[in-house]
N, CA, C and O atoms as a Maestro MAE file, in Angstrom:
{
 s_m_m2io_version
 :::
 2.0.0
}

f_m_ct {
 s_m_title
 :::
 protein
 m_atom[292] {
  # First column is atom index #
  i_m_mmod_type
  r_m_x_coord
  r_m_y_coord
  r_m_z_coord
  i_m_residue_number
  s_m_chain_name
  s_m_pdb_residue_name
  s_m_pdb_atom_name
  i_m_atomic_number
  :::
  1 25 136.744 90.327 66.847 1 A "MET " " N  " 7
  2 3 137.959 90.714 67.653 1 A "MET " " CA " 6
  3 2 139.064 90.535 66.438 1 A "MET " " C  " 6
  4 15 138.965 89.698 65.541 1 A "MET " " O  " 8
  5 25 139.960 91.332 66.565 2 A "ILE " " N  " 7
  6 3 141.188 91.407 65.437 2 A "ILE " " CA " 6
  7 2 142.368 90.648 66.315 2 A "ILE " " C  " 6
  8 15 142.891 89.597 65.943 2 A "ILE " " O  " 8
  9 25 142.661 91.251 67.377 3 A "SER " " N  " 7
  10 3 144.050 90.710 68.181 3 A "SER " " CA " 6
  11 2 143.775 91.389 69.512 3 A "SER " " C  " 6
  12 15 142.969 92.282 69.775 3 A "SER " " O  " 8
  13 25 144.772 90.652 70.403 4 A "LYS " " N  " 7
  14 3 144.878 91.250 71.728 4 A "LYS " " CA " 6
  15 2 146.659 91.753 71.905 4 A "LYS " " C  " 6
  16 15 147.602 90.977 71.749 4 A "LYS " " O  " 8
  17 25 146.760 93.023 72.212 5 A "HIS " " N  " 7
  18 3 148.044 93.574 72.720 5 A "HIS " " CA " 6
  19 2 148.246 94.122 74.072 5 A "HIS " " C  " 6
  20 15 147.323 94.504 74.791 5 A "HIS " " O  " 8
  21 25 149.548 94.146 74.400 6 A "ASN " " N  " 7
  22 3 149.653 95.049 75.465 6 A "ASN " " CA " 6
  23 2 150.255 96.527 75.108 6 A "ASN " " C  " 6
  24 15 151.464 96.678 74.930 6 A "ASN " " O  " 8
  25 25 149.344 97.581 75.020 7 A "CYS " " N  " 7
  26 3 149.490 98.703 74.753 7 A "CYS " " CA " 6
  27 2 149.336 99.786 75.946 7 A "CYS " " C  " 6
  28 15 148.373 99.729 76.711 7 A "CYS " " O  " 8
  29 25 150.375 100.809 76.063 8 A "TRP " " N  " 7
  30 3 150.186 101.888 76.859 8 A "TRP " " CA " 6
  31 2 150.001 101.220 78.460 8 A "TRP " " C  " 6
  32 15 149.292 101.744 79.319 8 A "TRP " " O  " 8
  33 25 150.620 100.236 78.614 9 A "GLY " " N  " 7
  34 3 150.783 99.653 79.896 9 A "GLY " " CA " 6
  35 2 149.404 98.687 80.214 9 A "GLY " " C  " 6
  36 15 149.132 98.405 81.381 9 A "GLY " " O  " 8
  37 25 148.723 98.299 79.301 10 A "GLU " " N  " 7
  38 3 147.617 97.679 79.725 10 A "GLU " " CA " 6
  39 2 147.169 96.549 78.350 10 A "GLU " " C  " 6
  40 15 147.527 96.626 77.175 10 A "GLU " " O  " 8
  41 25 146.414 95.685 78.906 11 A "ASN " " N  " 7
  42 3 146.108 94.699 77.815 11 A "ASN " " CA " 6
  43 2 144.945 95.280 77.060 11 A "ASN " " C  " 6
  44 15 144.022 95.775 77.707 11 A "ASN " " O  " 8
  45 25 144.910 95.263 75.785 12 A "ARG " " N  " 7
  46 3 143.815 95.806 74.854 12 A "ARG " " CA " 6
  47 2 143.250 94.819 73.764 12 A "ARG " " C  " 6
  48 15 143.955 93.969 73.220 12 A "ARG " " O  " 8
  49 25 142.007 94.995 73.514 13 A "VAL " " N  " 7
  50 3 141.455 94.204 72.425 13 A "VAL " " CA " 6
  51 2 141.259 95.106 71.144 13 A "VAL " " C  " 6
  52 15 140.646 96.171 71.074 13 A "VAL " " O  " 8
  53 25 141.858 94.492 70.250 14 A "PHE " " N  " 7
  54 3 141.483 95.329 68.884 14 A "PHE " " CA " 6
  55 2 140.451 94.876 68.039 14 A "PHE " " C  " 6
  56 15 140.293 93.669 67.858 14 A "PHE " " O  " 8
  57 25 139.672 95.788 67.460 15 A "PHE " " N  " 7
  58 3 138.532 95.382 66.461 15 A "PHE " " CA " 6
  59 2 138.230 96.540 65.487 15 A "PHE " " C  " 6
  60 15 138.613 97.699 65.649 15 A "PHE " " O  " 8
  61 25 137.486 96.074 64.442 16 A "PHE " " N  " 7
  62 3 136.810 97.222 63.606 16 A "PHE " " CA " 6
  63 2 135.600 97.726 64.036 16 A "PHE " " C  " 6
  64 15 134.644 96.984 64.259 16 A "PHE " " O  " 8
  65 25 135.553 99.094 64.190 17 A "ASN " " N  " 7
  66 3 134.265 99.520 64.632 17 A "ASN " " CA " 6
  67 2 133.358 99.786 63.684 17 A "ASN " " C  " 6
  68 15 133.934 99.904 62.603 17 A "ASN " " O  " 8
  69 25 131.939 99.966 63.578 18 A "PRO " " N  " 7
  70 3 130.972 100.037 62.756 18 A "PRO " " CA " 6
  71 2 131.222 100.929 61.415 18 A "PRO " " C  " 6
  72 15 130.506 100.779 60.425 18 A "PRO " " O  " 8
  73 25 132.275 101.855 61.457 19 A "GLU " " N  " 7
  74 3 132.764 102.553 60.443 19 A "GLU " " CA " 6
  75 2 133.768 102.046 59.683 19 A "GLU " " C  " 6
  76 15 134.103 102.553 58.612 19 A "GLU " " O  " 8
  77 25 134.410 100.818 60.286 20 A "GLY " " N  " 7
  78 3 135.481 100.187 59.499 20 A "GLY " " CA " 6
  79 2 136.662 100.632 59.916 20 A "GLY " " C  " 6
  80 15 137.589 100.169 59.251 20 A "GLY " " O  " 8
  81 25 137.016 101.452 60.877 21 A "LYS " " N  " 7
  82 3 138.243 101.909 61.575 21 A "LYS " " CA " 6
  83 2 138.707 100.987 62.373 21 A "LYS " " C  " 6
  84 15 137.816 100.268 62.825 21 A "LYS " " O  " 8
  85 25 139.938 100.694 62.774 22 A "MET " " N  " 7
  86 3 140.404 99.601 63.819 22 A "MET " " CA " 6
  87 2 140.572 100.493 65.030 22 A "MET " " C  " 6
  88 15 141.277 101.502 64.994 22 A "MET " " O  " 8
  89 25 139.873 100.075 66.162 23 A "THR " " N  " 7
  90 3 140.071 100.627 67.355 23 A "THR " " CA " 6
  91 2 140.342 99.657 68.397 23 A "THR " " C  " 6
  92 15 140.331 98.460 68.108 23 A "THR " " O  " 8
  93 25 140.579 100.037 69.550 24 A "SER " " N  " 7
  94 3 140.798 99.305 70.605 24 A "SER " " CA " 6
  95 2 140.079 99.730 72.075 24 A "SER " " C  " 6
  96 15 139.696 100.884 72.270 24 A "SER " " O  " 8
  97 25 139.959 98.802 72.954 25 A "VAL " " N  " 7
  98 3 139.526 99.095 74.364 25 A "VAL " " CA " 6
  99 2 140.235 98.252 75.357 25 A "VAL " " C  " 6
  100 15 140.830 97.279 74.893 25 A "VAL " " O  " 8
  101 25 140.274 98.414 76.442 26 A "PRO " " N  " 7
  102 3 141.076 97.756 77.630 26 A "PRO " " CA " 6
  103 2 140.425 96.554 77.565 26 A "PRO " " C  " 6
  104 15 139.195 96.571 77.526 26 A "PRO " " O  " 8
  105 25 141.023 95.501 77.546 27 A "SER " " N  " 7
  106 3 140.432 93.945 77.612 27 A "SER " " CA " 6
  107 2 139.590 93.762 78.664 27 A "SER " " C  " 6
  108 15 138.713 92.901 78.590 27 A "SER " " O  " 8
  109 25 139.726 94.467 79.673 28 A "HIS " " N  " 7
  110 3 139.018 93.924 81.217 28 A "HIS " " CA " 6
  111 2 137.589 94.699 80.913 28 A "HIS " " C  " 6
  112 15 136.684 94.534 81.730 28 A "HIS " " O  " 8
  113 25 137.354 95.575 79.712 29 A "TRP " " N  " 7
  114 3 136.098 95.946 79.424 29 A "TRP " " CA " 6
  115 2 135.283 94.959 78.668 29 A "TRP " " C  " 6
  116 15 134.152 95.261 78.286 29 A "TRP " " O  " 8
  117 25 135.768 93.876 78.451 30 A "THR " " N  " 7
  118 3 135.227 92.828 77.356 30 A "THR " " CA " 6
  119 2 135.279 91.496 78.105 30 A "THR " " C  " 6
  120 15 135.926 91.335 79.140 30 A "THR " " O  " 8
  121 25 134.555 90.564 77.508 31 A "SER " " N  " 7
  122 3 134.482 89.084 77.957 31 A "SER " " CA " 6
  123 2 135.796 88.200 77.760 31 A "SER " " C  " 6
  124 15 135.868 87.047 78.187 31 A "SER " " O  " 8
  125 25 136.836 88.848 77.069 32 A "GLU " " N  " 7
  126 3 138.016 88.187 77.019 32 A "GLU " " CA " 6
  127 2 138.857 87.926 78.290 32 A "GLU " " C  " 6
  128 15 139.635 86.973 78.339 32 A "GLU " " O  " 8
  129 25 138.703 88.724 79.244 33 A "VAL " " N  " 7
  130 3 139.271 88.534 80.583 33 A "VAL " " CA " 6
  131 2 138.312 87.640 81.510 33 A "VAL " " C  " 6
  132 15 137.082 87.662 81.554 33 A "VAL " " O  " 8
  133 25 139.144 86.911 82.181 34 A "LEU " " N  " 7
  134 3 138.164 86.245 83.329 34 A "LEU " " CA " 6
  135 2 137.968 86.954 84.255 34 A "LEU " " C  " 6
  136 15 138.810 87.849 84.326 34 A "LEU " " O  " 8
  137 25 137.091 86.974 85.161 35 A "PRO " " N  " 7
  138 3 136.835 87.957 86.270 35 A "PRO " " CA " 6
  139 2 137.729 87.589 87.322 35 A "PRO " " C  " 6
  140 15 137.972 86.390 87.456 35 A "PRO " " O  " 8
  141 25 138.230 88.373 88.048 36 A "ASN " " N  " 7
  142 3 139.252 88.384 89.161 36 A "ASN " " CA " 6
  143 2 138.666 87.656 90.080 36 A "ASN " " C  " 6
  144 15 137.537 87.989 90.438 36 A "ASN " " O  " 8
  145 25 139.277 86.548 90.640 37 A "PRO " " N  " 7
  146 3 138.557 85.510 91.777 37 A "PRO " " CA " 6
  147 2 138.286 86.126 93.081 37 A "PRO " " C  " 6
  148 15 137.388 85.737 93.827 37 A "PRO " " O  " 8
  149 25 139.072 87.082 93.332 38 A "PHE " " N  " 7
  150 3 139.158 87.831 94.665 38 A "PHE " " CA " 6
  151 2 137.758 88.649 94.788 38 A "PHE " " C  " 6
  152 15 137.087 88.687 95.820 38 A "PHE " " O  " 8
  153 25 137.407 89.338 93.493 39 A "VAL " " N  " 7
  154 3 136.309 90.061 93.153 39 A "VAL " " CA " 6
  155 2 135.225 89.248 93.412 39 A "VAL " " C  " 6
  156 15 134.397 89.601 94.252 39 A "VAL " " O  " 8
  157 25 135.099 88.081 92.738 40 A "MET " " N  " 7
  158 3 133.947 87.345 92.698 40 A "MET " " CA " 6
  159 2 133.582 86.863 93.967 40 A "MET " " C  " 6
  160 15 132.438 86.809 94.419 40 A "MET " " O  " 8
  161 25 134.866 86.438 94.638 41 A "GLN " " N  " 7
  162 3 134.368 85.691 95.904 41 A "GLN " " CA " 6
  163 2 134.026 86.691 96.998 41 A "GLN " " C  " 6
  164 15 133.226 86.304 97.850 41 A "GLN " " O  " 8
  165 25 134.508 87.897 97.093 42 A "SER " " N  " 7
  166 3 134.095 89.008 98.098 42 A "SER " " CA " 6
  167 2 132.798 89.653 97.647 42 A "SER " " C  " 6
  168 15 132.137 90.403 98.366 42 A "SER " " O  " 8
  169 25 132.520 89.352 96.560 43 A "ALA " " N  " 7
  170 3 131.091 90.126 96.107 43 A "ALA " " CA " 6
  171 2 131.059 91.324 96.528 43 A "ALA " " C  " 6
  172 15 130.055 91.750 97.098 43 A "ALA " " O  " 8
  173 25 132.214 92.126 96.313 44 A "GLY " " N  " 7
  174 3 132.261 93.643 96.566 44 A "GLY " " CA " 6
  175 2 132.135 93.938 98.071 44 A "GLY " " C  " 6
  176 15 131.801 95.086 98.367 44 A "GLY " " O  " 8
  177 25 132.338 93.126 98.982 45 A "ARG " " N  " 7
  178 3 132.347 93.225 100.271 45 A "ARG " " CA " 6
  179 2 133.623 93.831 101.022 45 A "ARG " " C  " 6
  180 15 133.673 94.183 102.201 45 A "ARG " " O  " 8
  181 25 134.657 93.873 100.053 46 A "CYS " " N  " 7
  182 3 136.083 94.181 100.697 46 A "CYS " " CA " 6
  183 2 136.637 95.077 99.720 46 A "CYS " " C  " 6
  184 15 136.620 94.875 98.506 46 A "CYS " " O  " 8
  185 25 137.246 96.311 100.439 47 A "ILE " " N  " 7
  186 3 137.767 97.368 99.478 47 A "ILE " " CA " 6
  187 2 139.257 97.127 99.021 47 A "ILE " " C  " 6
  188 15 139.737 97.680 98.031 47 A "ILE " " O  " 8
  189 25 139.952 96.240 99.843 48 A "LEU " " N  " 7
  190 3 141.265 95.979 99.579 48 A "LEU " " CA " 6
  191 2 141.585 94.573 99.504 48 A "LEU " " C  " 6
  192 15 140.978 93.745 100.182 48 A "LEU " " O  " 8
  193 25 142.490 94.278 98.728 49 A "HIS " " N  " 7
  194 3 143.109 93.037 98.517 49 A "HIS " " CA " 6
  195 2 143.939 92.461 99.596 49 A "HIS " " C  " 6
  196 15 144.479 93.244 100.377 49 A "HIS " " O  " 8
  197 25 144.114 91.122 99.743 50 A "TYR " " N  " 7
  198 3 144.909 90.660 100.764 50 A "TYR " " CA " 6
  199 2 146.449 91.289 100.718 50 A "TYR " " C  " 6
  200 15 146.995 91.682 101.749 50 A "TYR " " O  " 8
  201 25 147.044 91.340 99.513 51 A "GLN " " N  " 7
  202 3 148.218 91.817 99.507 51 A "GLN " " CA " 6
  203 2 148.194 93.428 99.832 51 A "GLN " " C  " 6
  204 15 149.188 93.889 100.392 51 A "GLN " " O  " 8
  205 25 147.273 94.170 99.557 52 A "ASP " " N  " 7
  206 3 147.121 95.588 100.053 52 A "ASP " " CA " 6
  207 2 146.961 95.763 101.448 52 A "ASP " " C  " 6
  208 15 147.420 96.761 102.004 52 A "ASP " " O  " 8
  209 25 146.285 94.788 102.128 53 A "LEU " " N  " 7
  210 3 146.183 94.901 103.619 53 A "LEU " " CA " 6
  211 2 147.626 94.483 104.199 53 A "LEU " " C  " 6
  212 15 148.013 95.068 105.210 53 A "LEU " " O  " 8
  213 25 148.417 93.527 103.625 54 A "GLY " " N  " 7
  214 3 149.858 93.366 103.941 54 A "GLY " " CA " 6
  215 2 150.666 94.521 103.883 54 A "GLY " " C  " 6
  216 15 151.416 94.839 104.806 54 A "GLY " " O  " 8
  217 25 150.550 95.130 102.887 55 A "VAL " " N  " 7
  218 3 151.395 96.609 102.727 55 A "VAL " " CA " 6
  219 2 150.830 97.519 103.805 55 A "VAL " " C  " 6
  220 15 151.620 97.958 104.641 55 A "VAL " " O  " 8
  221 25 149.599 97.834 103.871 56 A "MET " " N  " 7
  222 3 149.151 98.634 104.657 56 A "MET " " CA " 6
  223 2 149.381 98.456 106.402 56 A "MET " " C  " 6
  224 15 149.466 99.366 107.226 56 A "MET " " O  " 8
  225 25 149.440 97.105 106.619 57 A "ALA " " N  " 7
  226 3 150.052 96.708 107.849 57 A "ALA " " CA " 6
  227 2 151.416 97.218 108.285 57 A "ALA " " C  " 6
  228 15 151.598 97.750 109.381 57 A "ALA " " O  " 8
  229 25 152.478 97.010 107.268 58 A "LYS " " N  " 7
  230 3 153.774 97.347 107.311 58 A "LYS " " CA " 6
  231 2 153.966 98.878 107.384 58 A "LYS " " C  " 6
  232 15 154.814 99.446 108.072 58 A "LYS " " O  " 8
  233 25 153.134 99.412 106.643 59 A "LEU " " N  " 7
  234 3 152.989 100.930 106.895 59 A "LEU " " CA " 6
  235 2 152.792 101.409 108.011 59 A "LEU " " C  " 6
  236 15 153.452 102.368 108.410 59 A "LEU " " O  " 8
  237 25 151.691 100.740 108.851 60 A "LEU " " N  " 7
  238 3 151.239 101.266 109.766 60 A "LEU " " CA " 6
  239 2 152.249 100.753 111.060 60 A "LEU " " C  " 6
  240 15 152.322 101.468 112.059 60 A "LEU " " O  " 8
  241 25 152.824 99.798 110.998 61 A "LYS " " N  " 7
  242 3 154.030 99.495 112.006 61 A "LYS " " CA " 6
  243 2 155.021 100.387 111.893 61 A "LYS " " C  " 6
  244 15 155.461 100.913 112.915 61 A "LYS " " O  " 8
  245 25 155.560 100.719 110.574 62 A "ALA " " N  " 7
  246 3 156.587 101.812 110.460 62 A "ALA " " CA " 6
  247 2 156.144 103.272 111.190 62 A "ALA " " C  " 6
  248 15 156.841 103.894 111.991 62 A "ALA " " O  " 8
  249 25 154.967 103.607 110.762 63 A "ILE " " N  " 7
  250 3 154.585 104.880 111.431 63 A "ILE " " CA " 6
  251 2 154.395 104.667 112.871 63 A "ILE " " C  " 6
  252 15 154.906 105.513 113.605 63 A "ILE " " O  " 8
  253 25 153.791 103.748 113.385 64 A "ASP " " N  " 7
  254 3 153.920 103.419 115.007 64 A "ASP " " CA " 6
  255 2 155.369 103.511 115.511 64 A "ASP " " C  " 6
  256 15 155.693 104.125 116.528 64 A "ASP " " O  " 8
  257 25 156.245 102.816 114.672 65 A "LYS " " N  " 7
  258 3 157.694 102.912 115.338 65 A "LYS " " CA " 6
  259 2 158.290 104.287 115.420 65 A "LYS " " C  " 6
  260 15 159.003 104.620 116.367 65 A "LYS " " O  " 8
  261 25 157.986 105.096 114.402 66 A "GLU " " N  " 7
  262 3 158.282 106.538 114.350 66 A "GLU " " CA " 6
  263 2 157.749 107.354 115.311 66 A "GLU " " C  " 6
  264 15 158.419 108.237 115.846 66 A "GLU " " O  " 8
  265 25 156.517 107.122 115.600 67 A "ILE " " N  " 7
  266 3 155.572 107.862 116.708 67 A "ILE " " CA " 6
  267 2 156.379 107.456 118.106 67 A "ILE " " C  " 6
  268 15 156.713 108.249 118.986 67 A "ILE " " O  " 8
  269 25 156.572 106.239 118.091 68 A "SER " " N  " 7
  270 3 157.221 105.641 119.475 68 A "SER " " CA " 6
  271 2 158.372 106.421 119.784 68 A "SER " " C  " 6
  272 15 158.487 107.019 120.854 68 A "SER " " O  " 8
  273 25 159.429 106.436 118.664 69 A "LYS " " N  " 7
  274 3 160.634 107.012 118.620 69 A "LYS " " CA " 6
  275 2 160.580 108.466 119.077 69 A "LYS " " C  " 6
  276 15 161.374 108.850 119.935 69 A "LYS " " O  " 8
  277 25 159.746 109.235 118.582 70 A "THR " " N  " 7
  278 3 159.584 110.683 118.728 70 A "THR " " CA " 6
  279 2 158.911 110.900 120.248 70 A "THR " " C  " 6
  280 15 159.294 111.865 120.909 70 A "THR " " O  " 8
  281 25 158.051 110.123 120.711 71 A "GLU " " N  " 7
  282 3 157.553 110.268 121.979 71 A "GLU " " CA " 6
  283 2 158.621 109.868 123.038 71 A "GLU " " C  " 6
  284 15 158.535 110.301 124.187 71 A "GLU " " O  " 8
  285 25 159.496 109.149 122.701 72 A "GLY " " N  " 7
  286 3 160.661 108.823 123.754 72 A "GLY " " CA " 6
  287 2 161.595 109.735 123.794 72 A "GLY " " C  " 6
  288 15 162.393 109.667 124.729 72 A "GLY " " O  " 8
  289 25 161.723 110.709 122.899 73 A "GLU " " N  " 7
  290 3 162.822 111.841 123.005 73 A "GLU " " CA " 6
  291 2 162.657 112.961 123.889 73 A "GLU " " C  " 6
  292 15 163.527 113.830 123.954 73 A "GLU " " O  " 8
  :::
 }
 m_bond[291] {
  # First column is bond index #
  i_m_from
  i_m_to
  i_m_order
  :::
  1 1 2 1
  2 2 3 1
  3 3 4 2
  4 3 5 1
  5 5 6 1
  6 6 7 1
  7 7 8 2
  8 7 9 1
  9 9 10 1
  10 10 11 1
  11 11 12 2
  12 11 13 1
  13 13 14 1
  14 14 15 1
  15 15 16 2
  16 15 17 1
  17 17 18 1
  18 18 19 1
  19 19 20 2
  20 19 21 1
  21 21 22 1
  22 22 23 1
  23 23 24 2
  24 23 25 1
  25 25 26 1
  26 26 27 1
  27 27 28 2
  28 27 29 1
  29 29 30 1
  30 30 31 1
  31 31 32 2
  32 31 33 1
  33 33 34 1
  34 34 35 1
  35 35 36 2
  36 35 37 1
  37 37 38 1
  38 38 39 1
  39 39 40 2
  40 39 41 1
  41 41 42 1
  42 42 43 1
  43 43 44 2
  44 43 45 1
  45 45 46 1
  46 46 47 1
  47 47 48 2
  48 47 49 1
  49 49 50 1
  50 50 51 1
  51 51 52 2
  52 51 53 1
  53 53 54 1
  54 54 55 1
  55 55 56 2
  56 55 57 1
  57 57 58 1
  58 58 59 1
  59 59 60 2
  60 59 61 1
  61 61 62 1
  62 62 63 1
  63 63 64 2
  64 63 65 1
  65 65 66 1
  66 66 67 1
  67 67 68 2
  68 67 69 1
  69 69 70 1
  70 70 71 1
  71 71 72 2
  72 71 73 1
  73 73 74 1
  74 74 75 1
  75 75 76 2
  76 75 77 1
  77 77 78 1
  78 78 79 1
  79 79 80 2
  80 79 81 1
  81 81 82 1
  82 82 83 1
  83 83 84 2
  84 83 85 1
  85 85 86 1
  86 86 87 1
  87 87 88 2
  88 87 89 1
  89 89 90 1
  90 90 91 1
  91 91 92 2
  92 91 93 1
  93 93 94 1
  94 94 95 1
  95 95 96 2
  96 95 97 1
  97 97 98 1
  98 98 99 1
  99 99 100 2
  100 99 101 1
  101 101 102 1
  102 102 103 1
  103 103 104 2
  104 103 105 1
  105 105 106 1
  106 106 107 1
  107 107 108 2
  108 107 109 1
  109 109 110 1
  110 110 111 1
  111 111 112 2
  112 111 113 1
  113 113 114 1
  114 114 115 1
  115 115 116 2
  116 115 117 1
  117 117 118 1
  118 118 119 1
  119 119 120 2
  120 119 121 1
  121 121 122 1
  122 122 123 1
  123 123 124 2
  124 123 125 1
  125 125 126 1
  126 126 127 1
  127 127 128 2
  128 127 129 1
  129 129 130 1
  130 130 131 1
  131 131 132 2
  132 131 133 1
  133 133 134 1
  134 134 135 1
  135 135 136 2
  136 135 137 1
  137 137 138 1
  138 138 139 1
  139 139 140 2
  140 139 141 1
  141 141 142 1
  142 142 143 1
  143 143 144 2
  144 143 145 1
  145 145 146 1
  146 146 147 1
  147 147 148 2
  148 147 149 1
  149 149 150 1
  150 150 151 1
  151 151 152 2
  152 151 153 1
  153 153 154 1
  154 154 155 1
  155 155 156 2
  156 155 157 1
  157 157 158 1
  158 158 159 1
  159 159 160 2
  160 159 161 1
  161 161 162 1
  162 162 163 1
  163 163 164 2
  164 163 165 1
  165 165 166 1
  166 166 167 1
  167 167 168 2
  168 167 169 1
  169 169 170 1
  170 170 171 1
  171 171 172 2
  172 171 173 1
  173 173 174 1
  174 174 175 1
  175 175 176 2
  176 175 177 1
  177 177 178 1
  178 178 179 1
  179 179 180 2
  180 179 181 1
  181 181 182 1
  182 182 183 1
  183 183 184 2
  184 183 185 1
  185 185 186 1
  186 186 187 1
  187 187 188 2
  188 187 189 1
  189 189 190 1
  190 190 191 1
  191 191 192 2
  192 191 193 1
  193 193 194 1
  194 194 195 1
  195 195 196 2
  196 195 197 1
  197 197 198 1
  198 198 199 1
  199 199 200 2
  200 199 201 1
  201 201 202 1
  202 202 203 1
  203 203 204 2
  204 203 205 1
  205 205 206 1
  206 206 207 1
  207 207 208 2
  208 207 209 1
  209 209 210 1
  210 210 211 1
  211 211 212 2
  212 211 213 1
  213 213 214 1
  214 214 215 1
  215 215 216 2
  216 215 217 1
  217 217 218 1
  218 218 219 1
  219 219 220 2
  220 219 221 1
  221 221 222 1
  222 222 223 1
  223 223 224 2
  224 223 225 1
  225 225 226 1
  226 226 227 1
  227 227 228 2
  228 227 229 1
  229 229 230 1
  230 230 231 1
  231 231 232 2
  232 231 233 1
  233 233 234 1
  234 234 235 1
  235 235 236 2
  236 235 237 1
  237 237 238 1
  238 238 239 1
  239 239 240 2
  240 239 241 1
  241 241 242 1
  242 242 243 1
  243 243 244 2
  244 243 245 1
  245 245 246 1
  246 246 247 1
  247 247 248 2
  248 247 249 1
  249 249 250 1
  250 250 251 1
  251 251 252 2
  252 251 253 1
  253 253 254 1
  254 254 255 1
  255 255 256 2
  256 255 257 1
  257 257 258 1
  258 258 259 1
  259 259 260 2
  260 259 261 1
  261 261 262 1
  262 262 263 1
  263 263 264 2
  264 263 265 1
  265 265 266 1
  266 266 267 1
  267 267 268 2
  268 267 269 1
  269 269 270 1
  270 270 271 1
  271 271 272 2
  272 271 273 1
  273 273 274 1
  274 274 275 1
  275 275 276 2
  276 275 277 1
  277 277 278 1
  278 278 279 1
  279 279 280 2
  280 279 281 1
  281 281 282 1
  282 282 283 1
  283 283 284 2
  284 283 285 1
  285 285 286 1
  286 286 287 1
  287 287 288 2
  288 287 289 1
  289 289 290 1
  290 290 291 1
  291 291 292 2
  :::
 }
}
């Protein structure tokens, strides 16, 4: 590995390929990044993170409020 940088909106690891050209890959493809603790703990059993569930709950409340408003008209 040569270096790590944030490029194109993601962290990337730079290295020389077998032909001697410098290249890069997203750092999450390598062992340079620690595994996400949520993913490790859930062992793939949950499709949404806790924060995503909170956003979804707010969205569903807003939708329910709009439906209730239109049904009352």
